[in-house]
DONUVO-225137 format. One record per residue (C-alpha): residue number from 1; y, x, z; residue in one letter. Coordinates in Angstrom, 3 decimals. Layout:
<timis>
- num_v_u_w_residu
- NUM_Y_X_Z_a $
...
</timis>
This chain:
<timis>
- num_v_u_w_residu
- 1_108.745_20.488_83.195_m $
- 2_112.778_20.036_83.761_g $
- 3_114.665_22.572_85.143_v $
- 4_115.215_19.780_87.790_w $
- 5_111.733_20.011_88.532_g $
- 6_111.399_16.696_86.948_r $
- 7_109.082_15.351_83.693_m $
- 8_110.702_14.780_80.853_a $
- 9_109.966_11.169_79.265_t $
- 10_109.368_10.096_75.722_q $
- 11_111.613_6.992_74.977_p $
- 12_110.178_4.093_73.794_s $
- 13_110.881_1.993_70.862_i $
- 14_111.620_-1.852_71.348_i $
- 15_113.713_-2.536_68.303_g $
- 16_115.117_-1.970_64.967_g $
- 17_111.651_-1.756_63.040_i $
- 18_110.476_-4.685_61.598_t $
- 19_107.580_-5.723_59.663_y $
- 20_107.943_-8.609_57.267_t $
- 21_104.911_-10.439_57.247_p $
- 22_103.169_-10.875_53.605_k $
- 23_100.460_-12.710_52.309_p $
- 24_96.901_-11.627_51.688_y $
- 25_96.954_-9.789_48.739_d $
- 26_94.166_-7.841_48.963_g $
- 27_95.686_-4.599_49.649_n $
- 28_96.751_-3.268_53.357_a $
- 29_100.305_-2.506_52.274_n $
- 30_102.860_-3.291_54.777_v $
- 31_106.848_-3.417_54.365_f $
- 32_108.442_-2.192_57.387_p $
- 33_112.604_-2.164_57.624_t $
- 34_114.513_0.118_60.149_a $
- 35_118.163_-1.204_61.301_s $
- 36_120.340_1.807_60.703_l $
- 37_122.037_3.591_62.686_p $
- 38_120.114_2.648_65.764_p $
- 39_121.364_1.432_69.112_t $
- 40_120.595_1.944_72.691_s $
- 41_119.100_-1.452_72.471_l $
- 42_115.896_-0.231_70.117_y $
- 43_115.051_2.056_72.922_f $
- 44_113.652_1.919_76.246_s $
- 45_113.592_5.044_78.385_g $
- 46_117.227_6.345_77.867_i $
- 47_119.617_6.275_80.337_a $
- 48_122.729_4.416_78.851_t $
- 49_125.039_7.544_79.170_d $
- 50_122.813_9.736_77.589_d $
- 51_122.228_8.031_74.102_f $
- 52_125.467_9.475_73.141_s $
- 53_123.932_12.879_72.892_f $
- 54_121.151_11.739_70.513_f $
- 55_120.411_12.833_66.839_v $
- 56_118.174_10.307_65.501_w $
- 57_116.104_11.308_62.349_g $
- 58_114.592_9.170_59.861_p $
- 59_111.870_6.842_61.728_p $
- 60_108.509_6.878_60.665_s $
- 61_106.883_4.007_60.039_m $
- 62_103.316_3.481_58.422_p $
- 63_102.927_1.156_55.673_t $
- 64_99.558_0.259_55.486_t $
- 65_97.461_-1.192_58.317_t $
- 66_94.301_-0.041_56.933_g $
- 67_92.775_-3.446_56.262_n $
- 68_93.683_-5.252_53.539_p $
- 69_92.182_-9.021_55.069_t $
- 70_94.647_-11.738_56.434_a $
- 71_95.776_-10.811_60.327_g $
- 72_97.708_-9.317_62.898_t $
- 73_97.962_-5.533_63.191_y $
- 74_99.530_-3.155_65.602_s $
- 75_101.650_-0.346_64.031_i $
- 76_102.481_3.071_65.783_s $
- 77_106.104_3.757_64.444_v $
- 78_107.787_7.012_65.829_s $
- 79_111.327_8.296_65.682_w $
- 80_111.975_11.434_66.178_p $
- 81_115.372_12.765_67.397_f $
- 82_117.656_15.865_68.568_s $
- 83_120.573_16.532_70.460_f $
- 84_123.841_17.178_69.589_l $
- 85_125.532_20.789_69.908_f $
- 86_126.634_21.680_73.255_g $
- 87_124.510_19.137_75.106_t $
- 88_123.678_20.111_78.534_p $
- 89_120.446_20.894_79.085_s $
- 90_120.437_18.649_82.044_v $
- 91_120.199_15.862_79.929_i $
- 92_118.477_16.901_76.797_s $
- 93_115.238_18.151_78.840_s $
- 94_114.740_14.718_80.498_k $
- 95_113.394_13.528_76.949_y $
- 96_110.590_14.355_74.702_i $
- 97_111.023_13.666_70.924_s $
- 98_109.844_11.334_68.999_p $
- 99_110.318_8.200_70.364_a $
- 100_107.085_6.135_69.900_i $
- 101_106.541_2.338_69.684_g $
- 102_103.775_-0.014_68.146_s $
- 103_104.960_-3.149_66.310_f $
- 104_103.037_-5.870_64.780_s $
- 105_102.284_-6.283_61.015_a $
- 106_101.174_-9.498_59.977_t $
- 107_98.581_-10.248_56.710_i $
- 108_99.358_-14.242_56.562_d $
- 109_96.512_-16.252_54.932_p $
- 110_97.659_-16.723_51.182_k $
- 111_97.962_-20.393_50.684_t $
- 112_96.130_-21.729_47.556_l $
- 113_97.296_-24.695_45.631_t $
- 114_94.784_-27.212_43.967_a $
- 115_94.737_-26.832_39.927_n $
- 116_94.252_-30.551_38.907_t $
- 117_94.608_-30.354_35.215_s $
- 118_90.810_-30.701_34.576_l $
- 119_90.745_-34.007_37.463_l $
- 120_91.379_-37.549_36.732_s $
- 121_91.577_-40.578_39.099_a $
- 122_89.830_-43.340_37.694_s $
- 123_92.049_-46.677_37.316_n $
- 124_90.525_-49.750_39.112_i $
- 125_91.442_-53.651_38.951_t $
- 126_92.517_-55.088_41.704_y $
- 127_90.270_-56.097_44.427_n $
- 128_91.832_-55.712_47.359_g $
- 129_90.406_-51.830_48.028_d $
- 130_91.661_-48.277_47.467_v $
- 131_88.402_-47.094_46.641_t $
- 132_88.188_-45.292_43.520_t $
- 133_86.788_-42.577_41.465_t $
- 134_87.372_-39.239_40.216_t $
- 135_86.213_-37.034_37.040_s $
- 136_86.804_-33.613_36.301_g $
- 137_86.790_-30.674_38.640_s $
- 138_89.167_-29.259_40.769_v $
- 139_89.909_-25.147_40.822_t $
- 140_91.915_-23.207_43.040_f $
- 141_95.315_-21.200_41.712_d $
- 142_96.426_-18.038_43.878_g $
- 143_93.037_-16.682_44.726_l $
- 144_93.294_-12.720_44.837_v $
- 145_91.204_-10.642_42.377_g $
- 146_87.953_-11.351_42.361_s $
- 147_87.799_-14.209_45.439_d $
- 148_86.194_-17.411_44.460_a $
- 149_86.304_-20.324_46.507_i $
- 150_84.893_-23.691_44.907_t $
- 151_86.226_-26.612_45.235_a $
- 152_84.312_-30.449_45.753_t $
- 153_85.586_-33.351_45.337_v $
- 154_84.638_-35.693_48.785_t $
- 155_86.531_-39.003_48.393_g $
- 156_89.893_-40.560_45.741_a $
- 157_91.766_-43.430_47.630_v $
- 158_94.679_-45.040_46.364_f $
- 159_97.589_-43.879_49.181_s $
- 160_100.856_-44.664_50.012_g $
- 161_102.684_-48.037_50.533_p $
- 162_100.974_-50.796_49.270_g $
- 163_98.448_-48.843_48.673_a $
- 164_95.819_-51.493_47.676_a $
- 165_98.765_-53.460_45.266_n $
- 166_98.271_-53.274_41.684_a $
- 167_100.978_-51.018_39.947_g $
- 168_100.709_-47.806_37.364_t $
- 169_101.006_-44.233_37.921_s $
- 170_100.035_-45.113_41.730_k $
- 171_99.497_-41.841_44.182_p $
- 172_95.527_-41.120_44.308_v $
- 173_94.591_-38.432_47.645_t $
- 174_91.350_-36.951_46.561_v $
- 175_89.810_-34.828_49.594_s $
- 176_87.903_-31.802_49.303_l $
- 177_85.955_-29.259_50.417_s $
- 178_85.851_-25.681_49.921_a $
- 179_82.926_-23.129_49.993_s $
- 180_83.620_-19.488_49.544_a $
- 181_81.251_-17.090_47.074_g $
- 182_81.039_-13.429_46.627_g $
- 183_81.686_-12.174_49.871_g $
- 184_85.278_-13.947_49.715_t $
- 185_86.760_-14.639_53.335_l $
- 186_87.844_-18.497_53.058_p $
- 187_90.361_-16.850_56.260_t $
- 188_92.558_-15.074_53.689_n $
- 189_93.393_-18.225_52.492_y $
- 190_95.051_-21.385_53.483_t $
- 191_92.672_-23.922_51.471_i $
- 192_93.897_-27.215_50.484_p $
- 193_91.547_-30.012_52.205_t $
- 194_93.468_-32.720_49.653_s $
- 195_95.025_-33.187_46.360_t $
- 196_97.305_-35.640_44.983_i $
- 197_96.756_-37.781_40.963_v $
- 198_97.547_-40.964_40.027_s $
- 199_96.333_-43.307_38.067_a $
- 200_96.704_-47.286_38.169_n $
- 201_95.560_-50.387_39.823_i $
- 202_95.587_-52.734_36.874_d $
- 203_96.397_-56.600_37.950_p $
- 204_92.672_-58.964_38.043_k $
- 205_93.376_-61.419_35.292_t $
- 206_92.115_-64.519_36.703_l $
- 207_90.613_-67.536_34.509_t $
- 208_91.696_-70.882_34.733_a $
- 209_88.766_-73.498_36.123_n $
- 210_89.066_-76.612_34.039_t $
- 211_85.557_-78.036_34.972_s $
- 212_87.743_-81.055_37.188_a $
- 213_90.123_-81.335_33.964_l $
- 214_90.518_-83.554_31.411_s $
- 215_92.885_-84.647_28.712_a $
- 216_93.585_-87.854_27.105_s $
- 217_92.628_-89.247_23.784_n $
- 218_95.484_-90.517_21.815_i $
- 219_95.479_-92.747_18.581_t $
- 220_97.092_-90.934_15.739_y $
- 221_100.901_-91.238_15.770_n $
- 222_102.072_-88.226_14.246_g $
- 223_102.477_-86.539_17.589_d $
- 224_100.533_-83.856_19.563_v $
- 225_101.528_-84.840_23.219_t $
- 226_98.757_-86.064_25.315_t $
- 227_98.325_-86.314_28.843_t $
- 228_96.165_-84.684_31.412_t $
- 229_94.092_-85.516_34.915_s $
- 230_92.234_-83.520_37.423_g $
- 231_93.371_-80.323_38.930_p $
- 232_93.277_-76.818_37.177_v $
- 233_92.161_-74.402_39.802_t $
- 234_91.894_-70.279_39.204_f $
- 235_88.742_-68.038_39.141_n $
- 236_88.873_-64.716_40.513_g $
- 237_91.044_-64.619_43.124_l $
- 238_90.144_-61.605_46.096_v $
- 239_89.596_-62.498_50.038_g $
- 240_92.076_-64.785_51.119_s $
- 241_94.408_-64.568_48.013_d $
- 242_95.629_-68.090_47.291_a $
- 243_97.360_-69.491_43.669_i $
- 244_98.060_-72.924_43.104_t $
- 245_98.284_-74.232_39.229_a $
- 246_100.574_-76.911_38.054_t $
- 247_100.253_-78.802_34.889_v $
- 248_103.421_-78.809_32.536_t $
- 249_102.567_-80.152_29.613_g $
- 250_99.888_-80.902_27.109_a $
- 251_99.518_-80.550_23.405_v $
- 252_96.929_-80.847_20.858_f $
- 253_97.096_-77.528_18.924_s $
- 254_95.482_-75.151_16.141_g $
- 255_95.622_-75.748_12.759_p $
- 256_96.718_-80.099_11.741_g $
- 257_97.452_-80.510_15.433_a $
- 258_98.532_-84.181_14.849_a $
- 259_95.928_-85.274_12.829_n $
- 260_92.779_-87.231_13.649_a $
- 261_89.932_-85.414_14.533_g $
- 262_87.100_-85.250_17.328_t $
- 263_87.007_-82.872_20.322_s $
- 264_90.356_-81.661_19.173_k $
- 265_91.478_-77.992_21.186_p $
- 266_94.505_-79.399_23.459_v $
- 267_97.191_-76.432_25.039_t $
- 268_97.334_-77.066_28.541_v $
- 269_100.790_-75.415_29.976_s $
- 270_100.445_-73.736_33.675_l $
- 271_102.864_-72.850_35.944_s $
- 272_101.625_-70.774_39.054_a $
- 273_102.777_-70.162_42.810_s $
- 274_101.200_-67.875_44.943_a $
- 275_101.203_-68.983_49.153_s $
- 276_99.989_-66.605_52.137_g $
- 277_101.468_-63.494_51.492_g $
- 278_99.538_-63.366_47.986_t $
- 279_101.327_-61.259_45.731_l $
- 280_101.090_-62.423_41.839_p $
- 281_101.765_-59.166_40.312_s $
- 282_98.195_-58.350_41.654_n $
- 283_97.215_-61.007_38.842_y $
- 284_97.383_-61.412_35.207_t $
- 285_97.512_-65.491_35.575_i $
- 286_96.987_-67.967_32.753_p $
- 287_100.315_-69.424_31.552_t $
- 288_97.959_-71.968_29.706_s $
- 289_94.120_-73.010_29.069_t $
- 290_92.620_-75.138_26.626_i $
- 291_90.566_-78.132_26.853_v $
- 292_89.381_-80.796_24.214_s $
- 293_90.095_-84.387_23.334_a $
- 294_89.941_-86.594_20.316_n $
- 295_92.827_-88.198_18.391_i $
- 296_91.484_-91.703_16.677_d $
- 297_92.323_-92.520_13.563_p $
- 298_95.280_-95.510_13.418_k $
- 299_93.937_-99.009_12.527_t $
- 300_96.165_-100.662_9.883_l $
- 301_95.995_-104.040_9.104_t $
- 302_96.517_-105.378_5.395_a $
- 303_99.840_-107.069_5.210_n $
- 304_99.012_-109.837_2.622_k $
- 305_102.388_-111.734_2.922_s $
- 306_102.810_-111.752_-1.043_l $
- 307_99.153_-112.151_-2.096_l $
- 308_97.332_-115.126_-3.694_s $
- 309_94.254_-115.920_-5.038_a $
- 310_94.040_-117.953_-8.320_s $
- 311_92.462_-121.792_-8.012_n $
- 312_89.933_-122.197_-9.954_i $
- 313_87.477_-125.034_-11.938_t $
- 314_83.960_-125.026_-11.028_y $
- 315_82.040_-122.474_-13.306_n $
- 316_79.475_-121.821_-11.484_g $
- 317_80.744_-118.117_-10.465_d $
- 318_82.647_-117.271_-6.981_v $
- 319_84.908_-114.415_-9.041_t $
- 320_88.819_-115.707_-9.076_t $
- 321_92.171_-113.252_-9.484_t $
- 322_94.988_-112.147_-7.375_t $
- 323_98.857_-112.026_-7.986_s $
- 324_100.982_-110.405_-5.837_g $
- 325_100.415_-106.661_-3.708_p $
- 326_98.728_-106.333_-0.570_v $
- 327_100.684_-103.610_1.728_t $
- 328_99.177_-101.869_4.776_f $
- 329_101.285_-102.319_8.239_n $
- 330_101.005_-99.391_11.142_g $
- 331_101.926_-96.335_8.896_l $
- 332_103.347_-93.235_10.814_v $
- 333_106.072_-92.288_9.955_g $
- 334_106.605_-91.294_5.728_s $
- 335_103.016_-91.713_5.671_d $
- 336_102.413_-93.825_2.592_a $
- 337_99.124_-95.088_1.726_i $
- 338_98.841_-97.445_-1.530_t $
- 339_96.336_-100.533_-1.952_a $
- 340_94.579_-101.752_-5.325_t $
- 341_92.981_-104.969_-5.293_v $
- 342_89.658_-104.459_-6.828_t $
- 343_88.177_-107.944_-7.055_g $
- 344_88.500_-111.244_-5.046_a $
- 345_85.669_-113.934_-4.426_t $
- 346_85.217_-117.185_-2.913_f $
- 347_82.904_-117.298_0.106_n $
- 348_80.767_-119.743_-1.928_n $
- 349_80.807_-121.351_-5.707_k $
- 350_81.618_-124.762_-4.452_d $
- 351_83.886_-127.117_-5.070_v $
- 352_86.575_-127.408_-1.959_g $
- 353_89.925_-126.729_-1.064_n $
- 354_91.741_-123.820_1.391_g $
- 355_88.487_-121.861_0.801_k $
- 356_88.309_-118.430_2.186_t $
- 357_88.598_-115.721_-1.110_v $
- 358_87.703_-112.204_-0.167_t $
- 359_89.860_-109.650_-1.814_v $
- 360_88.570_-105.977_-1.875_t $
- 361_90.876_-103.316_-2.471_f $
- 362_90.854_-99.141_-2.652_s $
- 363_93.231_-97.168_-1.039_a $
- 364_94.977_-94.313_-2.258_a $
- 365_97.408_-91.806_-0.037_a $
- 366_100.415_-89.811_-1.524_s $
- 367_102.670_-87.720_-0.357_g $
- 368_100.326_-85.596_1.802_g $
- 369_99.489_-88.465_4.010_t $
- 370_95.761_-87.646_5.138_l $
- 371_93.424_-90.940_4.642_p $
- 372_91.426_-89.390_7.873_s $
- 373_93.918_-90.253_10.131_n $
- 374_93.545_-93.878_9.603_y $
- 375_90.872_-96.769_9.240_n $
- 376_92.221_-98.260_6.268_i $
- 377_90.516_-101.649_5.579_p $
- 378_89.030_-102.136_2.431_n $
- 379_88.981_-105.758_2.129_s $
- 380_91.525_-109.116_3.392_t $
- 381_91.405_-113.345_2.676_t $
- 382_93.318_-115.722_1.380_v $
- 383_92.980_-119.070_0.420_q $
- 384_92.391_-121.186_-2.399_a $
- 385_90.909_-124.255_-4.222_n $
- 386_87.931_-124.509_-6.365_i $
- 387_88.343_-128.086_-8.459_t $
- 388_85.204_-130.221_-9.857_a $
- 389_84.429_-129.329_-13.395_a $
- 390_84.727_-132.268_-15.621_p $
- 391_81.630_-133.917_-17.074_l $
- 392_81.351_-136.841_-19.871_t $
- 393_78.166_-139.450_-19.389_v $
- 394_77.606_-141.712_-22.432_i $
- 395_74.599_-143.616_-23.584_d $
- 396_74.710_-145.759_-19.911_v $
- 397_71.501_-148.004_-19.994_t $
- 398_72.627_-151.102_-18.148_v $
- 399_70.235_-154.431_-17.597_d $
- 400_72.083_-157.384_-19.559_n $
- 401_73.087_-160.222_-17.067_k $
- 402_73.291_-163.827_-17.244_a $
- 403_76.932_-164.817_-17.070_p $
- 404_77.498_-165.380_-12.920_d $
- 405_80.986_-165.823_-12.883_g $
- 406_81.797_-162.299_-11.733_t $
- 407_82.447_-159.362_-14.330_p $
- 408_80.800_-156.959_-12.032_i $
- 409_77.371_-155.636_-13.230_m $
- 410_75.142_-152.661_-11.547_p $
- 411_73.665_-150.042_-13.892_t $
- 412_70.243_-149.161_-13.984_s $
- 413_68.295_-146.230_-15.644_g $
- 414_69.436_-143.020_-17.187_s $
- 415_72.413_-141.782_-18.835_a $
- 416_73.401_-138.648_-21.344_t $
- 417_75.362_-136.169_-19.274_v $
- 418_77.483_-133.561_-21.993_v $
- 419_79.372_-130.851_-20.961_g $
- 420_78.613_-127.576_-18.717_p $
- 421_76.226_-127.704_-15.906_t $
- 422_76.423_-124.131_-15.385_f $
- 423_73.679_-123.872_-12.462_d $
- 424_73.750_-127.419_-11.180_g $
- 425_71.864_-129.979_-12.658_g $
- 426_69.670_-132.047_-13.922_p $
- 427_72.092_-134.629_-13.600_f $
- 428_71.445_-138.159_-13.434_t $
- 429_74.042_-140.911_-13.631_a $
- 430_74.810_-143.775_-11.168_t $
- 431_77.433_-146.050_-12.527_v $
- 432_78.808_-149.332_-10.658_i $
- 433_80.120_-151.071_-14.305_a $
- 434_82.561_-153.917_-14.783_s $
- 435_82.853_-155.386_-17.931_v $
- 436_86.364_-157.442_-19.038_p $
- 437_84.522_-160.991_-19.509_s $
- 438_82.270_-162.946_-17.279_a $
- 439_81.668_-164.729_-20.456_s $
- 440_78.939_-163.944_-22.517_p $
- 441_78.988_-161.137_-24.953_g $
- 442_78.635_-157.477_-25.483_c $
- 443_81.787_-155.116_-23.926_y $
- 444_82.900_-151.812_-23.539_p $
- 445_82.005_-150.474_-19.940_v $
- 446_83.878_-149.201_-17.422_t $
- 447_83.396_-147.820_-14.402_g $
- 448_82.789_-145.696_-11.223_v $
- 449_80.286_-142.339_-12.237_v $
- 450_78.051_-141.388_-9.371_t $
- 451_76.194_-137.970_-10.456_l $
- 452_73.054_-137.391_-8.549_n $
- 453_71.137_-133.999_-8.894_g $
- 454_71.707_-130.607_-7.258_p $
- 455_75.211_-129.457_-7.183_g $
- 456_76.198_-132.424_-8.799_s $
- 457_79.496_-132.501_-6.186_t $
- 458_81.140_-130.051_-8.102_n $
- 459_81.544_-132.085_-11.314_f $
- 460_83.742_-135.098_-12.217_n $
- 461_82.077_-137.727_-14.427_a $
- 462_83.745_-140.232_-16.581_t $
- 463_81.969_-142.627_-19.083_i $
- 464_82.380_-142.508_-23.188_v $
- 465_81.664_-144.910_-25.443_l $
- 466_79.667_-147.378_-23.783_n $
- 467_78.489_-150.977_-23.973_n $
- 468_77.042_-153.977_-21.674_a $
- 469_76.213_-157.402_-22.061_c $
- 470_76.390_-160.431_-20.561_i $
- 471_73.805_-163.074_-22.081_t $
- 472_73.824_-166.482_-21.542_g $
- 473_71.233_-168.634_-20.362_s $
- 474_67.682_-167.560_-20.136_p $
- 475_66.739_-169.618_-23.021_e $
- 476_69.551_-168.286_-25.330_t $
- 477_68.950_-165.515_-27.259_p $
- 478_70.233_-162.332_-26.304_r $
- 479_73.381_-161.481_-28.632_t $
- 480_73.162_-158.353_-30.564_p $
- 481_75.851_-155.752_-29.334_i $
- 482_78.992_-155.412_-31.740_p $
- 483_79.376_-152.284_-32.486_d $
- 484_82.368_-150.647_-34.284_r $
- 485_80.319_-148.604_-36.684_y $
- 486_78.319_-151.896_-37.774_a $
- 487_81.063_-152.291_-40.534_e $
- 488_80.574_-149.260_-42.379_h $
- 489_76.710_-149.673_-42.532_g $
- 490_76.407_-146.339_-40.399_n $
- 491_72.879_-145.766_-38.753_s $
- 492_73.976_-142.452_-37.082_n $
- 493_75.790_-144.769_-34.231_v $
- 494_73.894_-143.230_-31.271_i $
- 495_74.876_-139.775_-32.676_n $
- 496_78.431_-140.238_-33.710_d $
- 497_78.770_-141.660_-30.010_r $
- 498_77.398_-137.864_-28.714_k $
- 499_78.815_-136.064_-31.327_a $
- 500_82.792_-137.630_-30.181_n $
- 501_81.614_-137.211_-26.380_a $
- 502_81.451_-133.352_-26.799_y $
- 503_84.116_-133.738_-28.900_a $
- 504_86.232_-135.396_-26.081_a $
- 505_84.754_-133.081_-23.271_s $
- 506_86.097_-130.200_-25.470_r $
- 507_89.275_-131.547_-25.877_a $
- 508_88.447_-131.548_-29.848_i $
- 509_90.568_-134.137_-31.656_p $
- 510_88.351_-136.621_-33.163_q $
- 511_89.630_-140.281_-34.259_p $
- 512_86.634_-142.444_-32.624_l $
- 513_87.666_-145.225_-34.799_a $
- 514_86.139_-144.501_-37.981_r $
- 515_82.396_-143.077_-38.764_p $
- 516_82.630_-139.198_-38.607_m $
- 517_81.356_-137.193_-41.977_d $
- 518_77.951_-135.834_-42.101_a $
- 519_79.852_-131.877_-41.063_s $
- 520_81.748_-132.992_-38.278_t $
- 521_78.874_-134.933_-36.300_r $
- 522_76.570_-131.967_-37.309_t $
- 523_78.897_-129.556_-35.736_s $
- 524_79.593_-131.115_-32.931_l $
- 525_75.675_-132.502_-32.225_l $
- 526_75.224_-128.881_-32.254_r $
- 527_77.551_-127.993_-29.471_g $
- 528_76.430_-130.850_-27.810_a $
- 529_72.566_-130.133_-27.738_t $
- 530_73.708_-126.122_-26.963_a $
- 531_75.404_-127.373_-23.416_v $
- 532_72.747_-129.747_-21.938_q $
- 533_69.952_-126.995_-22.466_r $
</timis>
């Protein structure tokens, strides 16, 4: 009670003292600050005019909340004071020291951070979705002392603009739940409910659907270009995405691409265009695909313009020879194939003009040319002749006839054929004969010889050394046939005729106007006999 009968007032502190909030650290310490010197604005209950008489001591500011957990605490502060010397008692008696006040000290929850050093998100292939998975664990950095808070991953999604589109190092938001253990108060912490890692969304690889695509077979031409028919589509598009393929070219490919073969690989080049908002970057789009087709061997033709076959005289065989080369029409580029004649045969052995001769040949490639690139003929045809072989007819037996005024006399009976007959015969000869006179007498026979027997048309027959007689009246005895050998008294007339005929057929010079010596006759008869056999 003052001198004036009034109660003294204890001032209140309303300012000048600050408790700085601090994060939870496991202890109750707080950190107050006083703003000095004090001003009248820091206090209530002090008259403005009186404040100048106050002498302030250091404030008493407690530095603990008494509780280490996060929260806001009220702390009582006192600030002692006295008065200047000579202060009127009327002033000093109005106040009770110290001034007191209550201030809030805050322990804020400590913010934890997610430690993702052991956490990874899985890369995915573009599928229009953002969901992925994680592996590893998340822990929390910033826990105090023995506090324990465990994180559990509850989900992971790609996030940010275009989250579902393909890209590298894309943000992945990993959702977390937290559970405290060992008496830890979760309220002491601000616990993240998610964290960010990164992963890739890889472009999805499309495959070309070639079920309706085919490549055209070609004939070998030294080139690899071909054409295609039918469309190419893409397998693997997601949802309503649309990408169209256009064929831009097709070539045979692989080793020996230009060479002939069956089911050869054909590389078909493609361009792609996206529509309907489809991002091509979400896909690995093939720029080519493989189908198969054939390169057929090219058919060559034989150039026989310089080739000829030799005419032959009938010999019972079909073999002949040729002259001049065979070349090939249709070779590609610098390809070189040479033909070598290996034989030539008539279509049959018989006499004829303009007969077909089949010429066979082998082919050899050079300069790296592959014979398999071609259908190479092994024969061609030309024409040649087989002329009739000569045969000699001797000992034509004819009926003598009475004179009738004409020198023509038909033959009858048989004749001897001299010369090689090969596989023909045996032959008989028919002669339409004539003599030089119609008067009785014996004369040399001339006329047209006709051979009879298998293959007779393959020979030309001539008459050698034959006589025929024209008799007188039926009562007139037959006149003996004059013989050029009679004057020599030679009994080997017939044998000499045969020997002379054989000599003539073989172009052996032998005079017919004299008898032969025995050695010549024997030699020639041996040859004639061997031929007739």
